[in-house]
Kinemage of the C-alpha trace (Angstrom):
@kinemage 1
@onewidth
@group {chain A} dominant
@subgroup {mainchain}
@vectorlist {calphas} color= white
{ca met a 1} P 0.000 0.000 0.000
{ca his a 2} L 1.161 3.531 -0.631
{ca tyr a 3} L -0.196 6.947 0.130
{ca his a 4} L -0.226 10.184 -1.812
{ca ser a 5} L 0.919 13.200 0.174
{ca phe a 6} L 0.687 16.788 -1.019
{ca gly a 7} L 2.013 18.448 2.128
{ca asp a 8} L 5.512 17.740 3.391
{ca ile a 9} L 4.638 19.569 6.620
{ca phe a 10} L 4.442 18.216 10.158
{ca pro a 11} L 2.355 17.043 11.831
{ca val a 12} L 0.585 15.277 8.981
{ca met a 13} L -2.941 14.146 9.812
{ca lys a 14} L -3.070 10.439 10.629
{ca lys a 15} L -6.239 10.168 8.596
{ca ala a 16} L -4.251 11.363 5.605
{ca phe a 17} L -2.305 8.099 5.619
{ca ala a 18} L -5.358 6.048 4.914
{ca ala a 19} L -6.768 8.872 2.927
{ca ile a 20} L -4.609 9.803 0.306
{ca ala a 21} L -5.121 6.545 -1.415
{ca ile a 22} L -7.166 8.481 -3.973
{ca ser a 23} L -6.118 7.387 -7.408
{ca leu a 24} L -5.224 10.397 -9.511
{ca ser a 25} L -3.752 8.310 -12.259
{ca leu a 26} L -4.683 5.486 -14.619
{ca tyr a 27} L -2.457 2.463 -14.419
{ca thr a 28} L -1.610 0.833 -17.744
{ca leu a 29} L 0.074 -2.467 -18.498
{ca gly a 30} L 3.080 -2.628 -20.757
{ca ala a 31} L 3.984 1.042 -20.591
{ca gly a 32} L 7.060 1.679 -22.699
{ca ala a 33} L 6.806 -1.635 -24.584
{ca val a 34} L 7.688 -1.681 -28.301
{ca pro a 35} L 4.515 -1.660 -30.472
{ca glu a 36} L 3.868 -4.923 -32.313
{ca tyr a 37} L 4.122 -3.249 -35.702
{ca thr a 38} L 7.580 -1.806 -35.070
{ca pro a 39} L 10.307 -3.674 -37.037
{ca val a 40} L 12.660 -5.534 -34.715
{ca leu a 41} L 15.752 -3.678 -35.968
{ca thr a 42} L 14.151 -0.244 -35.539
{ca thr a 43} L 15.281 1.546 -32.365
{ca ser a 44} L 12.355 3.524 -30.947
{ca pro a 45} L 12.542 5.888 -27.933
{ca ser a 46} L 10.667 3.355 -25.820
{ca his a 47} L 13.163 0.658 -26.837
{ca leu a 48} L 16.049 2.881 -25.773
{ca glu a 49} L 14.336 3.490 -22.435
{ca ala a 50} L 14.005 -0.258 -21.950
{ca glu a 51} L 17.713 -0.764 -22.694
{ca glu a 52} L 18.671 2.009 -20.265
{ca ala a 53} L 16.467 0.431 -17.597
{ca val a 54} L 18.268 -2.893 -18.065
{ca glu a 55} L 21.630 -1.142 -17.718
{ca asp a 56} L 20.442 0.620 -14.570
{ca ser a 57} L 19.149 -2.671 -13.227
{ca arg a 58} L 22.504 -4.370 -13.856
{ca ser a 59} L 24.289 -1.478 -12.214
{ca ile a 60} L 22.137 -1.681 -9.090
{ca ser a 61} L 22.563 -5.452 -8.974
{ca gln a 62} L 26.310 -5.040 -9.106
{ca ile a 63} L 26.217 -2.427 -6.359
{ca leu a 64} L 24.103 -4.625 -4.108
{ca tyr a 65} L 26.354 -7.600 -4.812
{ca ser a 66} L 29.398 -5.515 -3.891
{ca leu a 67} L 27.711 -4.323 -0.706
{ca gly a 68} L 26.957 -7.921 0.205
{ca asn a 69} L 30.597 -8.802 -0.242
{ca leu a 70} L 31.628 -5.763 1.827
{ca tyr a 71} L 29.276 -6.765 4.634
{ca ser a 72} L 30.613 -10.313 4.576
{ca tyr a 73} L 34.131 -8.916 4.887
{ca leu a 74} L 33.151 -6.585 7.736
{ca ser a 75} L 31.267 -9.303 9.568
{ca thr a 76} L 34.262 -11.593 9.413
{ca asn a 77} L 37.054 -9.128 10.116
{ca phe a 78} L 35.735 -6.074 11.976
{ca leu a 79} L 37.062 -6.290 15.522
{ca tyr a 80} L 33.879 -5.204 17.290
{ca asp a 81} L 30.229 -6.208 17.158
{ca ile a 82} L 28.164 -4.930 14.230
{ca asp a 83} L 24.713 -3.473 14.776
{ca ser a 84} L 23.042 -4.793 11.629
{ca ser a 85} L 19.800 -2.894 12.351
{ca glu a 86} L 21.678 0.391 12.536
{ca met a 87} L 23.537 -0.476 9.349
{ca glu a 88} L 20.262 -1.216 7.568
{ca thr a 89} L 18.759 2.091 8.697
{ca glu a 90} L 21.793 4.024 7.499
{ca leu a 91} L 21.815 2.232 4.137
{ca ile a 92} L 18.138 2.955 3.522
{ca ser a 93} L 18.551 6.583 4.568
{ca ala a 94} L 21.582 6.961 2.307
{ca met a 95} L 19.662 5.512 -0.631
{ca ile a 96} L 16.789 7.972 -0.184
{ca asp a 97} L 19.179 10.873 0.487
{ca ser a 98} L 21.022 10.115 -2.747
{ca leu a 99} L 17.864 11.107 -4.662
{ca gly a 100} L 18.737 14.719 -3.956
{ca asp a 101} L 15.142 15.690 -3.164
{ca gln a 102} L 14.300 17.661 -0.047
{ca tyr a 103} L 10.816 16.104 0.147
{ca ser a 104} L 12.045 12.503 -0.002
{ca tyr a 105} L 13.284 10.881 3.189
{ca tyr a 106} L 13.240 7.801 5.391
{ca ile a 107} L 11.655 7.686 8.845
{ca pro a 108} L 13.373 4.778 10.630
{ca pro a 109} L 11.610 2.422 13.049
{ca asp a 110} L 13.001 4.120 16.166
{ca thr a 111} L 11.293 7.414 15.244
{ca ala a 112} L 8.226 5.932 13.527
{ca glu a 113} L 6.217 6.023 16.748
{ca asp a 114} L 6.941 9.713 17.208
{ca phe a 115} L 6.010 10.290 13.565
{ca glu a 116} L 2.704 8.495 14.083
{ca glu a 117} L 2.026 10.518 17.233
{ca asn a 118} L 2.485 13.653 15.163
{ca thr a 119} L -0.345 12.481 12.933
{ca glu a 120} L -2.890 11.926 15.697
{ca gly a 121} L -4.273 15.460 15.378
{ca glu a 122} L -3.908 16.145 19.111
{ca tyr a 123} L -0.622 16.377 20.964
{ca val a 124} L 1.368 18.530 23.373
{ca gly a 125} L 3.392 21.088 21.453
{ca ile a 126} L 3.586 24.671 20.236
{ca gly a 127} L 1.086 24.199 17.396
{ca thr a 128} L 2.749 24.747 14.040
{ca tyr a 129} L 3.315 23.124 10.683
{ca leu a 130} L 6.986 23.184 9.756
{ca thr a 131} L 9.201 22.060 6.935
{ca lys a 132} L 12.935 21.453 6.667
{ca met a 133} L 15.213 20.325 3.888
{ca asn a 134} L 16.986 17.016 4.298
{ca pro a 135} L 20.274 17.797 6.099
{ca ala a 136} L 22.174 15.837 3.469
{ca tyr a 137} L 21.549 18.725 1.060
{ca ala a 138} L 22.141 21.675 3.343
{ca asp a 139} L 23.999 24.575 1.764
{ca pro a 140} L 25.906 26.626 4.366
{ca glu a 141} L 25.447 29.676 2.141
{ca asn a 142} L 21.655 29.337 2.041
{ca pro a 143} L 19.836 29.408 5.422
{ca glu a 144} L 16.605 28.135 3.841
{ca thr a 145} L 18.343 24.805 3.228
{ca tyr a 146} L 19.377 24.143 6.817
{ca met a 147} L 16.956 26.053 9.042
{ca val a 148} L 13.479 24.979 10.090
{ca ile a 149} L 10.845 26.969 8.186
{ca ile a 150} L 7.470 27.721 9.743
{ca ala a 151} L 4.869 26.916 7.094
{ca ser a 152} L 1.938 27.994 9.258
{ca pro a 153} L 1.029 28.192 12.952
{ca phe a 154} L -2.162 26.572 14.223
{ca pro a 155} L -4.851 29.188 14.860
{ca gly a 156} L -4.925 29.797 18.599
{ca gly a 157} L -1.846 27.731 19.402
{ca pro a 158} L 1.163 28.938 21.424
{ca ala a 159} L 3.175 29.738 18.269
{ca asp a 160} L 0.293 31.726 16.794
{ca arg a 161} L -0.204 33.704 19.993
{ca ala a 162} L 3.490 34.517 20.194
{ca gly a 163} L 3.363 36.041 16.731
{ca leu a 164} L 5.240 33.387 14.735
{ca arg a 165} L 4.484 33.836 11.061
{ca pro a 166} L 4.705 31.744 7.879
{ca arg a 167} L 8.264 31.666 6.481
{ca asp a 168} L 9.847 32.520 9.824
{ca met a 169} L 13.059 30.475 10.060
{ca ile a 170} L 14.385 28.787 13.197
{ca ser a 171} L 18.111 28.199 13.694
{ca ala a 172} L 18.054 26.732 17.214
{ca ile a 173} L 15.657 24.950 19.561
{ca asn a 174} L 16.521 25.363 23.237
{ca gly a 175} L 19.976 26.486 22.144
{ca glu a 176} L 20.572 23.378 20.004
{ca asp a 177} L 21.485 24.131 16.397
{ca val a 178} L 19.017 22.617 13.911
{ca tyr a 179} L 21.533 22.267 11.068
{ca ser a 180} L 21.812 18.464 11.246
{ca met a 181} L 18.175 17.819 12.278
{ca thr a 182} L 15.592 16.254 9.995
{ca ala a 183} L 12.072 17.678 9.869
{ca thr a 184} L 10.961 14.868 12.184
{ca asp a 185} L 13.781 15.624 14.630
{ca ala a 186} L 12.836 19.307 14.705
{ca ser a 187} L 9.149 18.508 15.122
{ca asn a 188} L 9.926 16.259 18.076
{ca lys a 189} L 12.138 18.930 19.663
{ca met a 190} L 9.224 21.381 19.473
{ca lys a 191} L 6.971 19.021 21.354
{ca gly a 192} L 7.216 18.689 25.094
{ca his a 193} L 5.296 18.355 28.320
{ca leu a 194} L 2.790 20.691 29.866
{ca gly a 195} L 4.670 23.267 31.906
{ca asp a 196} L 7.915 22.946 29.942
{ca glu a 197} L 9.421 25.893 28.114
{ca ile a 198} L 10.772 25.817 24.553
{ca thr a 199} L 12.973 28.659 23.309
{ca leu a 200} L 13.250 29.191 19.561
{ca thr a 201} L 15.849 31.354 17.849
{ca val a 202} L 13.826 32.993 15.083
{ca his a 203} L 15.108 34.637 11.894
{ca arg a 204} L 12.721 37.047 10.183
{ca gly a 205} L 14.349 38.925 7.370
{ca ser a 206} L 17.597 40.284 8.781
{ca ala a 207} L 16.285 40.255 12.353
{ca val a 208} L 17.199 37.486 14.820
{ca phe a 209} L 15.405 37.083 18.145
{ca asp a 210} L 14.423 34.449 20.721
{ca ile a 211} L 10.850 33.492 21.586
{ca thr a 212} L 10.059 31.281 24.580
{ca leu a 213} L 6.864 29.236 24.421
{ca ser a 214} L 5.073 26.801 26.735
{ca pro a 215} L 3.751 23.639 25.019
{ca glu a 216} L 0.021 23.053 25.313
{ca met a 217} L -2.410 20.374 24.252
{ca val a 218} L -3.126 21.447 20.685
{ca thr a 219} L -5.576 19.980 18.200
{ca thr a 220} L -5.035 20.173 14.478
{ca pro a 221} L -7.981 22.231 13.209
{ca ser a 222} L -9.833 21.698 9.943
{ca thr a 223} L -12.534 24.326 9.336
{ca ser a 224} L -14.555 27.075 10.965
{ca ser a 225} L -17.229 29.387 9.593
{ca gly a 226} L -19.653 32.168 10.339
{ca met a 227} L -21.477 35.154 8.914
{ca leu a 228} L -19.437 38.375 8.666
{ca thr a 229} L -22.422 40.470 7.553
{ca asp a 230} L -26.057 39.743 6.783
{ca asp a 231} L -25.153 38.365 3.348
{ca ile a 232} L -21.431 37.458 3.483
{ca gly a 233} L -20.431 34.009 4.738
{ca tyr a 234} L -16.887 33.128 5.771
{ca ile a 235} L -15.132 29.736 5.841
{ca ala a 236} L -11.583 29.209 7.092
{ca ile a 237} L -9.977 25.932 5.983
{ca tyr a 238} L -6.892 25.208 8.084
{ca thr a 239} L -5.844 21.879 6.603
{ca phe a 240} L -7.144 19.239 4.186
{ca ser a 241} L -7.810 15.999 6.032
{ca leu a 242} L -9.997 13.109 4.918
{ca thr a 243} L -13.073 14.730 6.446
{ca thr a 244} L -12.447 18.315 5.322
{ca gly a 245} L -14.625 17.988 2.236
{ca thr a 246} L -17.552 16.875 4.378
{ca ser a 247} L -16.884 19.656 6.885
{ca val a 248} L -16.767 22.306 4.160
{ca ala a 249} L -20.050 21.042 2.699
{ca glu a 250} L -21.696 21.267 6.109
{ca glu a 251} L -20.324 24.776 6.698
{ca ile a 252} L -21.520 25.957 3.282
{ca asp a 253} L -24.974 24.527 3.872
{ca lys a 254} L -25.227 26.413 7.178
{ca leu a 255} L -24.060 29.681 5.610
{ca leu a 256} L -26.446 29.450 2.663
{ca ser a 257} L -29.287 28.667 5.063
{ca ser a 258} L -28.279 31.774 7.046
{ca gly a 259} L -28.728 33.974 3.985
{ca ala a 260} L -25.214 34.086 2.544
{ca glu a 261} L -25.174 35.506 -0.968
{ca lys a 262} L -21.388 35.898 -1.076
{ca leu a 263} L -18.698 33.599 0.294
{ca ile a 264} L -15.114 34.068 1.459
{ca ile a 265} L -12.820 31.022 1.669
{ca asp a 266} L -9.768 31.760 3.803
{ca leu a 267} L -6.787 29.525 2.950
{ca arg a 268} L -4.108 31.550 4.696
{ca asn a 269} L -1.504 29.353 6.387
{ca asn a 270} L -3.174 26.181 5.094
{ca gly a 271} L -0.151 23.981 4.429
{ca gly a 272} L -2.061 21.368 2.426
{ca gly a 273} L -3.015 17.773 3.168
{ca thr a 274} L -5.110 15.344 1.134
{ca val a 275} L -5.710 16.197 -2.496
{ca gln a 276} L -9.033 14.361 -2.358
{ca ser a 277} L -10.596 16.900 0.011
{ca ala a 278} L -9.203 19.833 -1.975
{ca leu a 279} L -10.780 18.477 -5.157
{ca glu a 280} L -14.044 17.698 -3.364
{ca thr a 281} L -14.174 21.316 -2.218
{ca ala a 282} L -13.405 22.685 -5.686
{ca asp a 283} L -16.106 20.443 -7.158
{ca met a 284} L -18.706 22.062 -4.892
{ca phe a 285} L -18.344 25.272 -6.898
{ca leu a 286} L -17.713 23.956 -10.424
{ca ser a 287} L -20.123 22.289 -12.841
{ca glu a 288} L -17.523 21.790 -15.563
{ca gly a 289} L -13.865 22.258 -16.375
{ca val a 290} L -10.525 20.698 -15.484
{ca met a 291} L -9.577 20.935 -11.811
{ca leu a 292} L -6.129 19.335 -11.798
{ca glu a 293} L -3.551 17.808 -14.114
{ca thr a 294} L -0.838 15.500 -12.742
{ca lys a 295} L 2.167 14.035 -14.542
{ca tyr a 296} L 4.300 11.089 -13.473
{ca lys a 297} L 7.553 9.460 -14.483
{ca pro a 298} L 6.926 7.427 -17.670
{ca ser a 299} L 8.515 4.286 -16.240
{ca ser a 300} L 6.051 4.329 -13.315
{ca gly a 301} L 3.317 2.982 -15.586
{ca arg a 302} L 1.021 5.885 -14.677
{ca ser a 303} L -0.430 7.943 -17.462
{ca glu a 304} L -1.000 11.665 -17.199
{ca ser a 305} L -4.045 12.310 -15.032
{ca ile a 306} L -6.656 14.989 -15.685
{ca ile a 307} L -9.391 15.451 -13.085
{ca ser a 308} L -12.541 17.306 -14.182
{ca ala a 309} L -15.495 18.680 -12.263
{ca asn a 310} L -18.785 16.822 -11.974
{ca pro a 311} L -21.905 18.526 -13.391
{ca asp a 312} L -23.631 18.826 -10.006
{ca thr a 313} L -22.649 21.696 -7.699
{ca leu a 314} L -23.397 22.497 -4.090
{ca val a 315} L -23.031 26.267 -4.458
{ca pro a 316} L -25.165 28.124 -7.041
{ca glu a 317} L -23.186 29.991 -9.691
{ca asp a 318} L -24.741 33.319 -8.676
{ca ile a 319} L -23.000 33.094 -5.276
{ca ser a 320} L -19.894 35.300 -5.551
{ca leu a 321} L -16.687 33.770 -4.235
{ca leu a 322} L -13.441 35.244 -2.880
{ca ile a 323} L -10.389 33.232 -1.827
{ca ile a 324} L -7.809 34.676 0.576
{ca val a 325} L -4.234 33.323 0.373
{ca asn a 326} L -0.765 34.126 1.679
{ca gly a 327} L 2.760 32.683 1.814
{ca gly a 328} L 1.548 29.837 4.031
{ca thr a 329} L -0.998 28.675 1.433
{ca ala a 330} L 0.641 25.554 0.033
{ca ser a 331} L 0.173 22.330 -1.875
{ca ser a 332} L -3.464 21.106 -1.754
{ca ser a 333} L -4.544 24.645 -0.865
{ca glu a 334} L -2.903 25.793 -4.088
{ca ile a 335} L -4.752 23.046 -5.957
{ca leu a 336} L -8.091 24.418 -4.713
{ca thr a 337} L -7.054 28.003 -5.434
{ca gly a 338} L -5.812 27.194 -8.925
{ca ala a 339} L -8.915 25.155 -9.790
{ca leu a 340} L -11.341 27.940 -8.867
{ca met a 341} L -9.159 30.789 -10.142
{ca asp a 342} L -8.331 29.296 -13.550
{ca asn a 343} L -11.970 28.357 -14.151
{ca gly a 344} L -13.055 31.932 -13.447
{ca arg a 345} L -15.125 30.898 -10.446
{ca ala a 346} L -13.328 32.904 -7.754
{ca thr a 347} L -11.355 36.086 -7.285
{ca val a 348} L -8.147 35.523 -5.320
{ca ile a 349} L -6.788 38.171 -2.965
{ca gly a 350} L -3.730 38.195 -0.709
{ca ser a 351} L -0.004 37.583 -1.158
{ca gln a 352} L 1.973 35.098 -3.265
{ca thr a 353} L 1.329 31.503 -2.249
{ca phe a 354} L 4.035 29.056 -1.094
{ca gly a 355} L 4.632 27.226 -4.375
{ca lys a 356} L 4.595 23.450 -3.870
{ca gly a 357} L 3.529 21.739 -7.065
{ca ile a 358} L 4.841 18.234 -6.472
{ca ser a 359} L 3.303 15.301 -4.631
{ca gln a 360} L 4.764 12.562 -2.461
{ca glu a 361} L 3.843 9.002 -1.619
{ca ile a 362} L 4.291 7.644 1.907
{ca arg a 363} L 4.858 3.908 2.136
{ca pro a 364} L 5.342 1.776 5.280
{ca phe a 365} L 8.751 0.113 5.053
{ca arg a 366} L 10.716 -2.077 7.465
{ca gly a 367} L 8.932 -0.744 10.521
{ca gly a 368} L 9.313 2.879 9.417
{ca tyr a 369} L 8.107 4.969 6.504
{ca val a 370} L 9.551 5.976 3.160
{ca gln a 371} L 8.342 9.169 1.499
{ca ile a 372} L 9.348 9.996 -2.068
{ca thr a 373} L 8.244 12.547 -4.659
{ca thr a 374} L 6.250 10.847 -7.411
{ca gly a 375} L 4.056 13.441 -9.152
{ca his a 376} L 4.111 16.967 -10.568
{ca phe a 377} L 0.791 18.782 -10.763
{ca tyr a 378} L -0.410 21.714 -12.837
{ca thr a 379} L -3.347 24.114 -12.554
{ca pro a 380} L -6.204 23.843 -15.081
{ca ser a 381} L -4.579 26.436 -17.371
{ca gly a 382} L -1.373 24.390 -17.391
{ca lys a 383} L 0.605 26.574 -14.985
{ca asp a 384} L 3.522 25.026 -13.144
{ca ile a 385} L 3.406 26.617 -9.681
{ca his a 386} L 6.264 24.670 -8.118
{ca glu a 387} L 8.705 27.017 -6.361
{ca ile a 388} L 6.724 29.884 -7.904
{ca gly a 389} L 3.324 29.952 -6.240
{ca ile a 390} L 0.092 31.568 -7.384
{ca thr a 391} L -0.120 35.323 -7.871
{ca pro a 392} L -3.460 36.630 -6.536
{ca asp a 393} L -5.775 38.785 -8.657
{ca ile a 394} L -5.535 41.435 -5.945
{ca leu a 395} L -2.182 41.648 -4.168
{ca ile a 396} L -1.879 42.549 -0.503
{ca glu a 397} L 1.657 43.106 0.728
{ca asp a 398} L 2.574 41.763 4.157
{ca pro a 399} L 4.118 44.388 6.444
{ca glu a 400} L 7.894 44.628 6.635
{ca tyr a 401} L 9.700 45.524 9.857
{ca thr a 402} L 13.142 46.997 10.437
{ca asp a 403} L 15.846 45.418 12.584
{ca glu a 404} L 15.210 48.039 15.253
{ca glu a 405} L 11.505 47.259 15.298
{ca met a 406} L 12.167 43.534 15.641
{ca lys a 407} L 14.606 44.130 18.502
{ca ala a 408} L 11.933 46.237 20.181
{ca phe a 409} L 9.454 43.408 19.581
{ca glu a 410} L 11.805 40.900 21.233
{ca ser a 411} L 12.195 43.085 24.321
{ca phe a 412} L 8.467 43.756 24.434
{ca met a 413} L 7.634 40.049 24.388
{ca glu a 414} L 9.979 39.429 27.315
{ca glu a 415} L 8.089 41.996 29.410
{ca asp a 416} L 4.637 40.419 28.898
{ca arg a 417} L 2.428 43.466 29.295
{ca phe a 418} L -0.640 41.622 27.994
{ca ser a 419} L -1.919 39.839 31.106
{ca ser a 420} L -2.109 42.904 33.311
{ca tyr a 421} L -3.737 44.968 30.585
{ca ile a 422} L -6.434 42.347 29.928
{ca glu a 423} L -7.097 42.067 33.657
{ca glu a 424} L -7.715 45.819 33.772
{ca his a 425} L -9.632 45.866 30.464
{ca pro a 426} L -11.320 42.440 30.197
{ca glu a 427} L -13.729 43.286 27.355
{ca tyr a 428} L -12.716 42.402 23.797
{ca thr a 429} L -13.542 45.675 22.061
{ca lys a 430} L -12.046 47.699 19.251
{ca glu a 431} L -11.534 50.592 21.672
{ca asn a 432} L -9.534 48.471 24.163
{ca ile a 433} L -7.301 47.123 21.414
{ca leu a 434} L -6.547 50.595 20.063
{ca ala a 435} L -5.979 51.870 23.605
{ca phe a 436} L -3.349 49.173 24.204
{ca ala a 437} L -1.508 50.194 21.034
{ca glu a 438} L -1.633 53.843 22.094
{ca glu a 439} L -0.468 53.023 25.614
{ca asn a 440} L 2.593 51.160 24.263
{ca lys a 441} L 3.452 53.334 21.280
{ca asp a 442} L 6.781 54.315 22.885
{ca ser a 443} L 7.922 50.668 22.943
{ca gly a 444} L 9.301 50.868 19.418
{ca val a 445} L 6.988 48.069 18.273
{ca pro a 446} L 4.935 49.062 15.182
{ca glu a 447} L 1.279 49.864 15.883
{ca asp a 448} L -0.063 47.137 13.596
{ca leu a 449} L 2.028 44.534 15.420
{ca leu a 450} L 0.879 45.774 18.823
{ca ile a 451} L -2.720 45.496 17.631
{ca leu a 452} L -2.119 41.949 16.362
{ca leu a 453} L -0.496 40.819 19.607
{ca ile a 454} L -3.149 42.170 21.981
{ca arg a 455} L -5.952 41.019 19.682
{ca asn a 456} L -4.547 37.487 19.749
{ca glu a 457} L -4.252 37.549 23.539
{ca tyr a 458} L -7.866 38.666 23.897
{ca ile a 459} L -9.091 35.998 21.506
{ca tyr a 460} L -7.150 33.200 23.148
{ca thr a 461} L -8.498 34.022 26.589
{ca met a 462} L -11.974 33.229 25.245
{ca asp a 463} L -13.518 29.801 24.990
{ca tyr a 464} L -13.102 28.526 21.449
{ca asp a 465} L -16.826 28.706 20.722
{ca glu a 466} L -16.938 32.338 21.800
{ca arg a 467} L -14.129 33.562 19.563
{ca pro a 468} L -15.001 35.751 16.567
{ca val a 469} L -14.756 33.783 13.358
{ca ala a 470} L -12.665 36.540 11.757
{ca asp a 471} L -11.282 39.966 12.594
{ca ile a 472} L -13.280 42.536 10.635
{ca trp a 473} L -11.611 45.408 12.515
{ca phe a 474} L -7.887 45.042 11.899
{ca asp a 475} L -7.287 42.138 9.489
{ca gln a 476} L -6.251 43.839 6.244
{ca tyr a 477} L -7.094 40.733 4.202
{ca ile a 478} L -10.618 40.530 5.574
{ca ser a 479} L -11.040 44.289 5.193
{ca lys a 480} L -10.016 44.061 1.555
{ca ala a 481} L -12.410 41.173 0.935
{ca leu a 482} L -15.295 43.159 2.408
{ca glu a 483} L -14.262 46.128 0.267
{ca val a 484} L -14.298 43.993 -2.880
{ca phe a 485} L -17.784 42.845 -1.963
{ca gly a 486} L -18.826 46.473 -1.620
{ca glu a 487} L -19.107 46.557 2.165
């Protein structure tokens, strides 16, 4: 059994393992075989491929034979005991590492349990999706190749409350350099026990600062929704799990029943997940048209796959649709965005998306897991978004902060002025938020960042069910969406 994965971001939903067994391709027998009518002496491209495959096969056989001989020599002559399990793990890891792909890696048996725990959807940690290149391909001149990159924080989690943002880079966890860590290693380091403290060294632009967080019991969210005005419905999709399509359908039904004539789908910081749910969601809005095209290696036996919309739709065509994206919108989220954007069904607003246009398969192997890149997908118009992303119809630039402002932010966070202020001003109101920013304007922290920080603290002191579904006061993305809808 194997699994398709469109989000190389931890923690991956456990349901995604069983999920992503959606077949996006047609399997054919005899791919690459010479047609019957081709003369035997004629060398066709497929015949050359077959010859090359035989040569590769011989080469691998020779390598494995040589390794067997080497092991026999070591076993007989090496002075000390040999840990054959450790040797096997290292050989498998080396084989996957030799592919030269940052999204392909081996999770050995001794860390498989931790990996599975990460997929449970509920765990003690700081609440963030992260990604990290395989250490075997780290470039000392390029920090993005050896630091941990925050893809997106969980809404309401410790990382989110502390102000961690998509594309923030982490160089150390509790003072330990992350250079040689795998993504799994880093994810495990960011977990902990209730009451522990985890200090991250964060790089944002040219600024470097430490943030100390306390792990909490966090649950991987999927969707939330609500009415922003009498006729505008809002749905936030945080990840694509097996059940996200069903959840989105239920949310849409509630919003339409509540009088929604316009819809906003918020995909900010959605790092991806199962392609099946992303396509199910796109299909709710489309009655025709291509939603996704995927290409595979010819020798895999998989033909190019084109997925089209079904005629039936859940959402009437006269319901206007806006999609909000940012740099944390990745993978399956980009599939949904591209499907609705290229078919002219939605207007996209926000900042450039992450740009992950390749898919992986996760396969149980020798008590662990092997993940390798197997597919390359394209939007309905044929765009390759990999390492490029999707450019919104309406661009919103994220704020940039100077080194001085980030140093002021670091000092401000160490002081923790939030708790006392909220005790004195317990009501979550626009006036109290603005008053906090005014009261701390001499801190050197930009006003918009002060507003964000105190707003988050107010929201996270509320019970989840009491929190506003979106910030219509200070969220520039939401404000722009309402403006586009004429509000």
